[in-house]
Backbone as CSV, one residue per row, in Angstrom:
resi,resn,N_x,N_y,N_z,CA_x,CA_y,CA_z,C_x,C_y,C_z
1,UNK,8.343,-3.977,16.136,8.621,-5.399,16.016,10.096,-5.672,16.274
2,UNK,10.368,-6.675,17.104,11.734,-7.046,17.433,12.255,-8.029,16.390
3,UNK,13.393,-7.709,15.772,13.987,-8.584,14.763,15.237,-9.241,15.327
4,UNK,15.365,-10.538,15.104,16.527,-11.279,15.586,17.334,-11.784,14.400
5,UNK,18.652,-11.700,14.486,19.541,-12.165,13.424,20.280,-13.415,13.904
6,UNK,20.326,-14.429,13.066,21.114,-15.628,13.373,21.684,-16.201,12.077
7,UNK,22.625,-17.121,12.208,23.200,-17.773,11.035,22.167,-18.682,10.368
8,UNK,22.321,-18.839,9.049,21.449,-19.758,8.328,21.689,-21.185,8.801
9,UNK,20.610,-21.981,8.755,20.687,-23.393,9.107,20.111,-24.230,7.969
10,UNK,20.462,-25.503,7.916,20.001,-26.374,6.828,18.483,-26.459,6.758
11,UNK,17.831,-26.327,7.889,16.376,-26.406,7.908,15.672,-25.155,7.410
12,UNK,16.433,-24.136,7.024,15.836,-22.863,6.583,15.436,-22.860,5.110
13,UNK,15.804,-23.880,4.346,15.657,-23.844,2.890,14.257,-23.448,2.421
14,UNK,13.227,-24.067,2.972,11.850,-23.782,2.538,11.480,-22.327,2.788
15,UNK,11.825,-21.814,3.964,11.486,-20.427,4.291,12.289,-19.438,3.447
16,UNK,13.541,-19.771,3.150,14.356,-18.899,2.300,13.739,-18.782,0.914
17,UNK,13.294,-19.897,0.371,12.660,-19.890,-0.949,11.372,-19.075,-0.933
18,UNK,10.564,-19.233,0.106,9.300,-18.489,0.205,9.536,-16.987,0.273
19,UNK,10.507,-16.578,1.087,10.825,-15.150,1.202,11.332,-14.615,-0.130
20,UNK,12.182,-15.384,-0.790,12.726,-14.946,-2.077,11.624,-14.749,-3.111
21,UNK,10.682,-15.662,-3.165,9.593,-15.551,-4.143,8.737,-14.320,-3.882
22,UNK,8.477,-14.023,-2.614,7.696,-12.817,-2.301,8.486,-11.560,-2.641
23,UNK,9.781,-11.595,-2.392,10.662,-10.470,-2.715,10.736,-10.259,-4.221
24,UNK,10.889,-11.339,-4.986,11.088,-11.252,-6.427,9.874,-10.699,-7.162
25,UNK,8.687,-10.873,-6.615,7.478,-10.383,-7.275,7.461,-8.865,-7.407
26,UNK,8.255,-8.180,-6.594,8.280,-6.724,-6.623,9.103,-6.186,-7.790
27,UNK,9.836,-7.059,-8.458,10.788,-6.608,-9.465,10.585,-7.311,-10.795
28,UNK,11.481,-7.027,-11.742,11.381,-7.565,-13.087,12.493,-8.564,-13.321
29,UNK,12.183,-9.633,-14.032,13.239,-10.550,-14.418,12.891,-11.996,-14.162
30,UNK,13.911,-12.837,-14.160,13.715,-14.272,-14.066,13.932,-14.762,-12.641
31,UNK,12.861,-15.094,-11.967,12.956,-15.638,-10.615,12.519,-17.097,-10.686
32,UNK,13.451,-17.984,-10.940,13.087,-19.370,-11.244,13.684,-20.374,-10.266
33,UNK,14.094,-19.943,-9.116,14.724,-20.860,-8.171,13.740,-21.885,-7.616
34,UNK,14.288,-23.039,-7.253,13.496,-24.040,-6.557,14.193,-24.379,-5.242
35,UNK,13.642,-25.328,-4.518,14.174,-25.658,-3.197,15.605,-26.173,-3.274
36,UNK,15.961,-26.812,-4.390,17.316,-27.361,-4.532,18.383,-26.267,-4.542
37,UNK,18.027,-25.088,-5.059,18.984,-23.972,-5.081,19.398,-23.600,-3.660
38,UNK,18.447,-23.618,-2.746,18.752,-23.255,-1.361,19.398,-24.403,-0.592
39,UNK,19.076,-25.618,-0.957,19.752,-26.760,-0.328,21.234,-26.761,-0.686
40,UNK,21.537,-26.416,-1.955,22.944,-26.327,-2.376,23.652,-25.186,-1.655
41,UNK,22.950,-24.055,-1.536,23.518,-22.897,-0.838,23.910,-23.254,0.592
42,UNK,23.032,-23.948,1.279,23.257,-24.281,2.683,24.252,-25.425,2.867
43,UNK,24.449,-26.208,1.815,25.345,-27.359,1.912,26.815,-26.980,1.749
44,UNK,27.099,-25.974,0.919,28.485,-25.610,0.614,29.106,-24.811,1.760
45,UNK,30.242,-25.284,2.243,30.888,-24.682,3.407,31.393,-23.266,3.149
46,UNK,31.772,-22.971,1.887,32.312,-21.642,1.594,31.245,-20.549,1.615
47,UNK,29.970,-20.943,1.569,28.883,-19.970,1.613,28.588,-19.557,3.052
48,UNK,28.281,-18.294,3.217,27.929,-17.761,4.529,26.565,-17.091,4.412
49,UNK,25.789,-17.140,5.473,24.482,-16.512,5.401,23.853,-16.300,6.764
50,UNK,23.007,-15.277,6.839,22.285,-14.952,8.069,20.836,-14.657,7.722
51,UNK,19.951,-14.945,8.639,18.530,-14.680,8.435,18.028,-13.710,9.491
52,UNK,16.992,-12.968,9.117,16.286,-12.098,10.061,14.977,-12.791,10.416
53,UNK,14.691,-12.886,11.702,13.485,-13.565,12.175,12.540,-12.574,12.838
54,UNK,11.241,-12.768,12.610,10.264,-11.923,13.292,9.974,-12.496,14.679
55,UNK,8.992,-11.932,15.356,8.690,-12.345,16.731,8.210,-13.793,16.816
56,UNK,7.662,-14.303,15.697,7.183,-15.690,15.667,8.295,-16.677,15.323
57,UNK,9.467,-16.134,14.961,10.568,-16.999,14.573,10.590,-17.333,13.099
58,UNK,9.757,-16.642,12.301,9.715,-16.874,10.854,10.759,-16.021,10.146
59,UNK,11.315,-16.551,9.072,12.317,-15.827,8.289,11.643,-14.727,7.477
60,UNK,12.109,-13.485,7.642,11.548,-12.357,6.892,12.607,-11.674,6.020
61,UNK,13.817,-12.211,6.050,14.879,-11.656,5.216,16.158,-12.442,5.409
62,UNK,17.084,-12.277,4.464,18.377,-12.951,4.616,19.451,-12.243,3.814
63,UNK,20.692,-12.537,4.159,21.841,-12.038,3.411,22.799,-13.204,3.217
64,UNK,23.418,-13.286,2.042,24.428,-14.317,1.794,25.753,-13.647,1.452
65,UNK,26.839,-14.327,1.778,28.179,-13.779,1.534,29.144,-14.925,1.252
66,UNK,30.330,-14.543,0.801,31.343,-15.562,0.489,32.733,-14.958,0.676
67,UNK,33.662,-15.792,1.140,35.041,-15.350,1.312,35.967,-16.334,0.614
68,UNK,36.799,-15.806,-0.302,37.768,-16.620,-1.034,39.119,-16.525,-0.325
69,UNK,39.552,-17.616,0.257,40.795,-17.609,1.037,42.025,-17.337,0.171
70,UNK,42.021,-17.832,-1.063,43.192,-17.674,-1.932,43.396,-16.224,-2.355
71,UNK,42.336,-15.590,-2.809,42.445,-14.203,-3.286,42.246,-13.183,-2.176
72,UNK,41.782,-13.662,-1.017,41.463,-12.779,0.118,40.358,-11.785,-0.243
73,UNK,39.458,-12.209,-1.114,38.354,-11.346,-1.528,37.059,-11.810,-0.865
74,UNK,36.305,-10.843,-0.363,35.013,-11.133,0.269,33.910,-10.438,-0.520
75,UNK,32.747,-11.057,-0.527,31.641,-10.462,-1.282,30.317,-10.701,-0.563
76,UNK,29.558,-9.629,-0.417,28.175,-9.744,0.042,27.353,-10.000,-1.210
77,UNK,26.777,-11.176,-1.310,26.230,-11.627,-2.585,24.775,-11.240,-2.811
78,UNK,23.953,-11.441,-1.800,22.522,-11.221,-2.026,21.838,-10.770,-0.745
79,UNK,20.935,-9.805,-0.897,20.125,-9.338,0.230,18.667,-9.451,-0.186
80,UNK,17.898,-10.191,0.563,16.485,-10.411,0.239,15.644,-10.117,1.470
81,UNK,14.584,-9.336,1.273,13.675,-8.991,2.370,12.248,-9.218,1.898
82,UNK,11.438,-9.810,2.741,10.027,-10.043,2.423,9.388,-8.739,1.949
83,UNK,8.608,-8.828,0.873,8.003,-7.630,0.275,7.087,-6.876,1.233
84,UNK,6.574,-7.554,2.247,5.667,-6.896,3.196,6.406,-6.157,4.310
85,UNK,7.732,-6.292,4.341,8.538,-5.663,5.390,9.254,-4.417,4.871
86,UNK,9.741,-3.594,5.795,10.537,-2.418,5.452,11.940,-2.886,5.066
87,UNK,12.306,-2.715,3.780,13.581,-3.240,3.284,14.762,-2.726,4.099
88,UNK,14.835,-1.425,4.271,15.980,-0.830,4.956,16.078,-1.298,6.409
89,UNK,14.953,-1.373,7.082,14.937,-1.757,8.500,15.443,-3.185,8.701
90,UNK,15.070,-4.092,7.805,15.477,-5.494,7.932,16.866,-5.718,7.353
91,UNK,17.161,-5.048,6.237,18.434,-5.283,5.543,19.636,-4.740,6.313
92,UNK,19.483,-3.603,6.976,20.627,-2.978,7.658,21.305,-3.893,8.677
93,UNK,20.566,-4.483,9.623,21.245,-5.360,10.582,21.818,-6.622,9.941
94,UNK,21.186,-7.103,8.867,21.712,-8.268,8.157,23.057,-7.946,7.511
95,UNK,23.095,-6.818,6.793,24.330,-6.411,6.119,25.418,-6.099,7.139
96,UNK,25.039,-5.457,8.228,26.009,-5.131,9.279,26.650,-6.404,9.840
97,UNK,25.834,-7.433,10.049,26.349,-8.707,10.565,27.296,-9.347,9.558
98,UNK,26.892,-9.373,8.288,27.733,-9.970,7.248,29.045,-9.211,7.104
99,UNK,28.959,-7.896,7.094,30.136,-7.044,6.899,31.169,-7.255,8.011
100,UNK,30.733,-7.220,9.241,31.677,-7.339,10.360,32.224,-8.766,10.505
101,UNK,31.447,-9.752,10.110,31.960,-11.126,10.106,33.035,-11.287,9.040
102,UNK,32.821,-10.695,7.875,33.820,-10.744,6.805,35.087,-9.986,7.207
103,UNK,34.933,-8.876,7.913,36.095,-8.098,8.369,37.012,-8.929,9.266
104,UNK,36.429,-9.796,10.054,37.219,-10.638,10.959,38.154,-11.579,10.204
105,UNK,37.838,-11.846,8.943,38.668,-12.733,8.129,39.811,-11.984,7.447
106,UNK,39.888,-10.662,7.698,40.941,-9.801,7.160,41.058,-9.886,5.630
107,UNK,39.978,-9.581,4.929,40.013,-9.631,3.465,40.760,-8.441,2.877
108,UNK,41.250,-8.595,1.651,41.885,-7.480,0.954,40.834,-6.494,0.469
109,UNK,39.662,-7.003,0.143,38.578,-6.152,-0.340,37.243,-6.829,-0.044
110,UNK,36.229,-6.003,0.195,34.859,-6.503,0.332,34.016,-5.789,-0.716
111,UNK,33.306,-6.546,-1.525,32.463,-5.946,-2.559,31.020,-6.402,-2.387
112,UNK,30.124,-5.663,-3.029,28.701,-6.004,-2.998,28.072,-5.507,-4.286
113,UNK,27.367,-6.372,-4.978,26.713,-5.967,-6.222,25.338,-5.401,-5.956
114,UNK,25.025,-4.273,-6.549,23.735,-3.624,-6.294,22.667,-4.031,-7.291
115,UNK,23.045,-4.415,-8.506,22.096,-4.697,-9.593,21.061,-3.573,-9.688
116,UNK,21.507,-2.368,-9.514,20.676,-1.164,-9.677,19.496,-1.100,-8.710
117,UNK,19.680,-1.554,-7.496,18.626,-1.438,-6.494,18.844,-0.154,-5.703
118,UNK,17.967,0.847,-5.862,18.155,2.124,-5.158,18.142,1.995,-3.643
119,UNK,17.517,0.938,-3.124,17.482,0.742,-1.673,18.867,0.494,-1.098
120,UNK,19.775,-0.057,-1.922,21.119,-0.346,-1.448,21.876,0.935,-1.103
121,UNK,21.517,2.020,-1.761,22.203,3.293,-1.534,21.995,3.802,-0.114
122,UNK,20.993,3.285,0.570,20.717,3.705,1.943,21.485,2.864,2.963
123,UNK,22.152,1.821,2.490,22.797,0.879,3.403,24.315,0.896,3.307
124,UNK,24.849,0.715,2.105,26.285,0.493,1.945,27.186,1.709,2.172
125,UNK,26.810,2.922,1.761,27.706,4.064,2.008,28.050,4.265,3.479
126,UNK,27.116,3.949,4.370,27.365,4.111,5.809,28.462,3.176,6.309
127,UNK,28.698,2.100,5.567,29.734,1.136,5.944,31.055,1.409,5.232
128,UNK,31.090,2.504,4.465,32.330,2.878,3.789,32.461,2.367,2.372
129,UNK,31.405,1.785,1.817,31.463,1.289,0.443,31.418,2.453,-0.542
130,UNK,32.153,2.321,-1.631,32.166,3.317,-2.698,31.591,2.704,-3.963
131,UNK,30.835,3.492,-4.718,30.262,2.997,-5.967,31.314,3.013,-7.067
132,UNK,31.401,1.928,-7.815,32.339,1.853,-8.936,31.581,1.430,-10.182
133,UNK,32.110,1.829,-11.334,31.493,1.453,-12.601,31.738,-0.025,-12.876
134,UNK,30.715,-0.710,-13.358,30.852,-2.122,-13.691,31.119,-2.287,-15.175
135,UNK,31.938,-3.274,-15.518,32.187,-3.574,-16.931,31.284,-4.700,-17.409
136,UNK,30.417,-5.178,-16.532,29.509,-6.255,-16.915,28.394,-5.747,-17.812
137,UNK,27.862,-6.634,-18.628,26.775,-6.293,-19.545,25.633,-7.274,-19.322
138,UNK,24.427,-6.756,-19.143,23.249,-7.602,-19.011,22.508,-7.580,-20.332
139,UNK,22.269,-8.765,-20.899,21.601,-8.852,-22.196,20.325,-9.676,-22.052
140,UNK,19.277,-9.218,-22.701,17.988,-9.887,-22.610,17.367,-9.856,-23.997
141,UNK,17.081,-11.016,-24.573,16.510,-11.076,-25.919,15.160,-11.786,-25.878
142,UNK,14.207,-11.302,-26.668,12.904,-11.946,-26.790,12.989,-12.981,-27.904
143,UNK,12.763,-14.237,-27.569,12.787,-15.293,-28.581,11.410,-15.500,-29.198
144,UNK,10.376,-15.255,-28.419,9.003,-15.411,-28.903,8.160,-14.297,-28.299
145,UNK,7.663,-13.404,-29.147,6.951,-12.224,-28.659,5.710,-12.583,-27.852
146,UNK,4.908,-13.531,-28.343,3.666,-13.881,-27.642,3.956,-14.465,-26.263
147,UNK,4.967,-15.329,-26.183,5.328,-15.927,-24.901,5.871,-14.907,-23.926
148,UNK,6.675,-13.974,-24.425,7.251,-12.945,-23.558,6.166,-12.019,-23.013
149,UNK,5.212,-11.646,-23.856,4.122,-10.783,-23.404,3.321,-11.442,-22.278
150,UNK,3.071,-12.736,-22.416,2.350,-13.461,-21.360,3.175,-13.506,-20.073
151,UNK,4.494,-13.650,-20.231,5.382,-13.733,-19.067,5.417,-12.431,-18.284
152,UNK,5.389,-11.307,-18.995,5.503,-10.009,-18.318,4.152,-9.416,-17.944
153,UNK,3.070,-10.087,-18.314,1.736,-9.559,-18.015,1.535,-9.277,-16.529
154,UNK,1.948,-10.162,-15.602,1.795,-9.850,-14.171,2.583,-8.613,-13.742
155,UNK,3.746,-8.387,-14.380,4.557,-7.206,-14.063,3.826,-5.939,-14.493
156,UNK,3.293,-5.944,-15.721,2.554,-4.785,-16.226,1.306,-4.535,-15.381
157,UNK,0.630,-5.609,-15.003,-0.576,-5.487,-14.180,-0.252,-4.852,-12.830
158,UNK,0.829,-5.286,-12.211,1.229,-4.750,-10.908,1.560,-3.266,-11.003
159,UNK,2.275,-2.893,-12.061,2.650,-1.487,-12.228,1.426,-0.616,-12.469
160,UNK,0.506,-1.113,-13.297,-0.691,-0.336,-13.605,-1.599,-0.217,-12.383
161,UNK,-1.589,-1.225,-11.548,-2.421,-1.218,-10.345,-2.040,-0.078,-9.409
162,UNK,-0.781,0.304,-9.423,-0.300,1.377,-8.556,-0.765,2.756,-9.017
163,UNK,-1.281,2.827,-10.259,-1.794,4.096,-10.781,-3.267,4.204,-10.401
164,UNK,-3.540,4.775,-9.257,-4.898,4.796,-8.716,-5.833,5.735,-9.474
165,UNK,-5.291,6.708,-10.173,-6.117,7.745,-10.795,-6.660,7.371,-12.170
166,UNK,-6.334,6.170,-12.666,-6.779,5.817,-14.023,-7.506,4.485,-14.052
167,UNK,-8.558,4.432,-14.894,-9.292,3.194,-15.154,-9.522,3.092,-16.650
168,UNK,-9.522,1.869,-17.173,-9.755,1.688,-18.596,-9.154,0.397,-19.104
169,UNK,-9.146,0.243,-20.435,-8.621,-0.960,-21.078,-7.336,-0.621,-21.822
170,UNK,-6.279,-1.340,-21.488,-4.964,-1.128,-22.090,-4.603,-2.313,-22.976
171,UNK,-4.035,-2.026,-24.142,-3.503,-3.062,-25.028,-2.017,-2.803,-25.252
172,UNK,-1.189,-3.823,-25.039,0.242,-3.741,-25.333,0.525,-4.728,-26.453
173,UNK,1.051,-4.222,-27.563,1.255,-5.052,-28.757,2.724,-5.076,-29.167
174,UNK,3.199,-6.266,-29.506,4.562,-6.448,-30.004,4.522,-7.489,-31.111
175,UNK,4.893,-7.078,-32.310,4.934,-7.974,-33.470,3.607,-8.703,-33.678
176,UNK,2.518,-7.942,-33.641,1.164,-8.432,-33.903,0.625,-9.384,-32.829
177,UNK,1.322,-9.476,-31.716,0.830,-10.233,-30.562,0.492,-9.230,-29.463
178,UNK,-0.583,-9.501,-28.716,-1.041,-8.520,-27.727,-1.427,-9.159,-26.400
179,UNK,-1.392,-8.331,-25.373,-2.010,-8.643,-24.083,-2.851,-7.435,-23.693
180,UNK,-3.904,-7.684,-22.912,-4.823,-6.625,-22.511,-4.963,-6.611,-20.990
181,UNK,-5.062,-5.412,-20.447,-5.316,-5.247,-19.014,-6.493,-4.289,-18.851
182,UNK,-7.517,-4.757,-18.159,-8.685,-3.913,-17.896,-8.669,-3.512,-16.428
183,UNK,-8.523,-2.229,-16.183,-8.442,-1.716,-14.813,-9.773,-1.088,-14.433
184,UNK,-10.385,-1.625,-13.370,-11.662,-1.147,-12.864,-11.509,-0.745,-11.401
185,UNK,-12.513,-0.077,-10.829,-12.370,0.414,-9.449,-11.996,-0.657,-8.430
186,UNK,-12.601,-1.829,-8.532,-12.392,-2.855,-7.508,-11.570,-4.047,-7.979
187,UNK,-11.264,-4.126,-9.270,-10.534,-5.302,-9.754,-9.802,-4.992,-11.056
188,UNK,-8.901,-5.917,-11.399,-8.184,-5.835,-12.663,-8.298,-7.181,-13.354
189,UNK,-8.479,-7.149,-14.685,-8.572,-8.370,-15.475,-7.520,-8.343,-16.572
190,UNK,-7.006,-9.521,-16.924,-6.028,-9.608,-18.006,-6.526,-10.583,-19.065
191,UNK,-6.224,-10.273,-20.321,-6.645,-11.112,-21.441,-5.515,-11.198,-22.460
192,UNK,-5.596,-12.229,-23.318,-4.711,-12.263,-24.484,-5.496,-11.910,-25.748
193,UNK,-6.828,-11.777,-25.604,-7.657,-11.305,-26.719,-8.968,-10.775,-26.177
194,UNK,-9.500,-9.731,-26.803,-10.830,-9.205,-26.516,-11.297,-8.406,-27.726
195,UNK,-12.609,-8.379,-27.952,-13.139,-7.586,-29.069,-13.488,-6.166,-28.640
196,UNK,-13.203,-5.835,-27.379,-13.440,-4.477,-26.898,-12.366,-3.527,-27.431
197,UNK,-12.757,-2.322,-27.713,-11.791,-1.326,-28.189,-11.010,-0.767,-26.995
198,UNK,-9.684,-0.805,-27.046,-8.890,-0.309,-25.908,-8.917,1.216,-25.803
199,UNK,-8.807,1.710,-24.581,-8.673,3.154,-24.372,-7.265,3.615,-24.735
200,UNK,-6.322,2.695,-24.604,-4.930,3.008,-24.934,-4.276,1.771,-25.538
201,UNK,-3.753,1.945,-26.751,-3.045,0.853,-27.424,-1.590,1.267,-27.614
202,UNK,-0.678,0.450,-27.084,0.754,0.723,-27.176,1.386,-0.330,-28.077
203,UNK,2.115,0.112,-29.090,2.791,-0.806,-30.004,4.291,-0.574,-29.926
204,UNK,5.043,-1.676,-29.716,6.495,-1.567,-29.576,7.192,-2.680,-30.352
205,UNK,8.460,-2.432,-30.676,9.306,-3.470,-31.255,9.842,-4.340,-30.122
206,UNK,10.452,-5.467,-30.457,11.062,-6.324,-29.441,12.108,-5.558,-28.634
207,UNK,12.961,-4.849,-29.353,14.064,-4.147,-28.699,13.557,-3.094,-27.730
208,UNK,12.588,-2.294,-28.176,12.080,-1.226,-27.315,11.317,-1.776,-26.118
209,UNK,10.612,-2.883,-26.309,9.856,-3.468,-25.205,10.780,-3.888,-24.069
210,UNK,11.870,-4.569,-24.393,12.796,-4.994,-23.336,13.483,-3.803,-22.689
211,UNK,13.911,-2.840,-23.507,14.619,-1.681,-22.957,13.728,-0.854,-22.039
212,UNK,12.480,-0.632,-22.454,11.566,0.160,-21.632,11.142,-0.608,-20.383
213,UNK,10.941,-1.902,-20.519,10.533,-2.715,-19.382,11.574,-2.679,-18.276
214,UNK,12.853,-2.732,-18.662,13.930,-2.738,-17.678,14.444,-1.337,-17.362
215,UNK,13.822,-0.318,-17.943,14.155,1.053,-17.577,15.471,1.568,-18.104
216,UNK,15.948,1.034,-19.237,17.230,1.487,-19.775,17.067,2.319,-21.044
217,UNK,15.829,2.609,-21.424,15.585,3.496,-22.562,14.663,4.619,-22.115
218,UNK,14.939,5.821,-22.567,14.143,6.982,-22.189,12.777,6.926,-22.866
219,UNK,11.727,7.048,-22.073,10.364,6.949,-22.566,10.031,8.043,-23.570
220,UNK,10.382,9.271,-23.247,10.098,10.407,-24.137,10.834,10.256,-25.458
221,UNK,12.086,9.812,-25.388,12.891,9.616,-26.592,12.284,8.527,-27.479
222,UNK,11.758,7.489,-26.869,11.123,6.402,-27.621,9.900,6.900,-28.378
223,UNK,9.126,7.764,-27.739,7.950,8.339,-28.396,8.348,9.245,-29.552
224,UNK,9.344,10.095,-29.311,9.791,11.040,-30.339,10.302,10.336,-31.587
225,UNK,11.040,9.243,-31.379,11.669,8.542,-32.499,10.800,7.435,-33.081
226,UNK,9.572,7.307,-32.569,8.639,6.345,-33.137,8.898,4.900,-32.770
227,UNK,9.731,4.671,-31.757,9.982,3.290,-31.331,8.840,2.780,-30.448
228,UNK,8.038,3.715,-29.956,6.845,3.401,-29.185,5.696,4.202,-29.796
229,UNK,4.665,3.514,-30.253,3.527,4.177,-30.887,2.281,4.036,-30.026
230,UNK,1.481,5.098,-30.013,0.309,5.143,-29.150,-0.932,5.504,-29.957
231,UNK,-2.011,4.743,-29.749,-3.339,5.075,-30.271,-4.271,5.149,-29.067
232,UNK,-4.997,6.251,-28.918,-5.745,6.418,-27.674,-6.924,7.368,-27.791
233,UNK,-7.845,7.212,-26.851,-8.950,8.156,-26.675,-8.707,9.024,-25.443
234,UNK,-7.567,8.815,-24.789,-7.234,9.554,-23.570,-6.584,10.888,-23.899
235,UNK,-6.577,11.790,-22.921,-5.869,13.050,-23.123,-4.375,12.842,-22.878
236,UNK,-3.582,13.831,-23.227,-2.123,13.708,-23.153,-1.632,13.428,-21.734
237,UNK,-2.267,14.074,-20.760,-1.855,13.875,-19.373,-2.084,12.452,-18.902
238,UNK,-3.234,11.882,-19.267,-3.540,10.501,-18.877,-2.583,9.518,-19.538
239,UNK,-2.282,9.750,-20.816,-1.344,8.881,-21.535,0.023,8.898,-20.856
240,UNK,0.479,10.080,-20.495,1.787,10.215,-19.838,1.818,9.466,-18.514
241,UNK,0.724,9.546,-17.754,0.651,8.858,-16.461,0.717,7.344,-16.626
242,UNK,-0.035,6.822,-17.594,-0.067,5.374,-17.811,1.292,4.873,-18.285
243,UNK,1.897,5.578,-19.233,3.205,5.163,-19.749,4.277,5.204,-18.661
244,UNK,4.235,6.244,-17.839,5.220,6.365,-16.756,5.055,5.248,-15.729
245,UNK,3.804,4.827,-15.503,3.550,3.730,-14.562,4.022,2.395,-15.124
246,UNK,3.825,2.194,-16.425,4.205,0.933,-17.062,5.707,0.792,-17.238
247,UNK,6.369,1.911,-17.528,7.796,1.856,-17.865,8.624,2.829,-17.024
248,UNK,8.692,2.602,-15.708,9.524,3.466,-14.855,10.999,3.220,-15.128
249,UNK,11.822,4.217,-14.894,13.252,4.086,-15.158,14.004,3.402,-14.034
250,UNK,15.185,2.901,-14.351,16.137,2.352,-13.370,15.524,1.259,-12.507
251,UNK,15.169,0.159,-13.139,14.578,-0.959,-12.412,15.634,-1.906,-11.853
252,UNK,15.365,-2.399,-10.658,16.194,-3.447,-10.063,15.863,-4.748,-10.793
253,UNK,16.879,-5.531,-11.149,16.653,-6.745,-11.922,16.841,-7.996,-11.075
254,UNK,15.916,-8.929,-11.210,16.044,-10.245,-10.597,16.640,-11.163,-11.648
255,UNK,17.790,-11.778,-11.373,18.422,-12.661,-12.353,18.931,-13.917,-11.661
256,UNK,18.512,-15.077,-12.145,18.910,-16.336,-11.523,19.832,-17.182,-12.390
257,UNK,20.263,-16.673,-13.518,21.051,-17.492,-14.433,22.446,-16.946,-14.636
258,UNK,23.208,-16.764,-13.559,24.584,-16.271,-13.683,25.539,-17.418,-13.409
């Protein structure tokens, strides 16, 4: 497939939002943008951006950047690629275009935030970028356990769906509130209540649920210290597979409230 790169235009807002929503579904976090977010992006002169187009002329990815004339600092802000496309294949020419355009402005420094996306490691080192420790802190608190469980249910369902070798009924419980996922050969169902006995019941505190969901707490350590409790009819190997699928480490975070 031939990919074409061009500058963003005001008429791209709808397609940018659509691509972002498809991209965000692959990850964890708050993806709450609306069309106005992209209209503002395209309206401000200090913002820079390029889109990748497929053979039909549809937007399948984009990169945004910014250059501060006073501080002479440049930043590659966001890279988004349609979930159905090869991230590296689409992102590389976008980043290359942004990087070399920023270089023409003779910045003192060019930075790019990774937000722990492992795919970025395949792109930026080739351009001479070095990884540095961040002093920023990301904080996420559960205000209502039942509401949070409902919010993350699609994320848990997606992760469990990738585990092809297991079928059964899963219960995830936090502070006496639960969600259920029933995985069958041809379909998956989700519930907030059922009288069926689960094959695997996972009970967690608020703190452990957020930490494990975002991959910042060790799964084995949580089990050892009782921060994650399991009741099951499954064997140890099956339990390990399901837990690893639900709570993989080092997740890329989608965040719209900075």
